C-alpha positions as CSV (number, residue, x, y, z in Angstrom):
1,X,9.5,-14.3,-7.0
2,X,9.1,-16.4,-3.8
3,X,6.1,-18.7,-3.7
4,X,4.4,-16.6,-1.0
5,X,4.5,-13.5,-3.3
6,X,1.9,-13.0,-6.0
7,X,1.3,-10.5,-8.7
8,X,-2.1,-8.8,-8.0
9,X,-4.3,-6.0,-9.2
10,X,-6.2,-4.3,-6.4
11,X,-8.5,-1.4,-6.0
12,X,-9.0,0.4,-2.8
13,X,-8.8,3.6,-0.7
14,X,-5.4,4.9,0.4
15,X,-5.4,5.6,4.1
16,X,-2.9,6.1,6.9
17,X,-2.7,4.4,10.3
18,X,-0.1,3.1,12.8
19,X,2.2,0.4,11.6
20,X,4.7,-1.8,13.6
21,X,3.2,-0.7,16.9
22,X,5.6,-1.0,19.8
23,X,8.7,-1.5,17.6
24,X,11.5,0.8,16.7
25,X,9.8,1.0,13.3
26,X,6.5,2.3,14.7
27,X,5.1,5.0,12.4
28,X,2.1,6.4,10.6
29,X,2.2,4.5,7.3
30,X,0.2,4.4,4.1
31,X,-2.1,1.5,3.5
32,X,-4.5,0.3,0.8
33,X,-7.9,-0.7,2.2
34,X,-10.0,-2.8,-0.2
35,X,-13.8,-3.0,-0.4
36,X,-13.7,-6.3,1.6
37,X,-11.9,-4.3,4.4
38,X,-8.5,-6.0,3.8
39,X,-5.7,-3.6,4.5
40,X,-2.2,-3.8,3.1
41,X,0.9,-1.8,3.9
42,X,1.5,0.1,0.7
43,X,4.9,0.6,-0.8
44,X,6.1,1.9,-4.1
45,X,8.7,-0.2,-5.9
46,X,11.9,1.8,-5.5
47,X,10.3,4.2,-2.9
48,X,11.4,4.8,0.6
49,X,9.8,2.1,2.8
50,X,9.3,4.5,5.8
51,X,8.1,7.7,4.1
52,X,7.3,8.1,0.4
53,X,6.0,11.6,-0.5
54,X,4.4,10.2,-3.7
55,X,2.3,7.8,-1.7
56,X,1.4,10.5,0.8
57,X,-0.2,12.5,-2.0
58,X,-2.5,9.5,-2.7
59,X,-4.0,9.5,0.9
60,X,-7.8,9.8,0.7
61,X,-8.0,8.8,-2.9
62,X,-9.2,5.5,-4.4
63,X,-6.7,3.9,-6.7
64,X,-6.4,0.8,-8.9
65,X,-2.9,-0.6,-8.8
66,X,-0.7,-3.4,-10.0
67,X,2.0,-4.9,-7.9
68,X,3.4,-7.7,-5.8
69,X,1.5,-8.8,-2.7
70,X,3.7,-10.2,0.1
71,X,2.3,-11.4,3.4
72,X,1.5,-7.9,4.7
73,X,2.9,-5.5,2.1
74,X,1.6,-4.5,-1.4
75,X,4.5,-3.2,-3.5
76,X,3.0,-1.3,-6.4
77,X,4.6,-0.6,-9.7
78,X,1.7,1.1,-11.5
79,X,-1.5,2.8,-10.3
80,X,-4.2,5.1,-11.5
81,X,-6.8,7.2,-9.6
82,X,-10.3,5.9,-9.7
83,X,-12.7,8.9,-10.3
84,X,-16.1,9.3,-8.7
């Protein structure tokens, strides 16, 4: 794992907003927004980086997840919904 990557557990609300504005990759993407208002582009390990129907089903929910945090992307390998 490169030095700039780190294993992290995070909890936050799954939201969508515009990613890569102005580029050929511009799209509505799935993000994890944490309690401190940090926002990370959310990807599922092995999932499609541009549209992942499994992550789309999590939009609007609060989740706790484990994964690898890169500079701007959080690649999750495991998650669970946080109730109430």
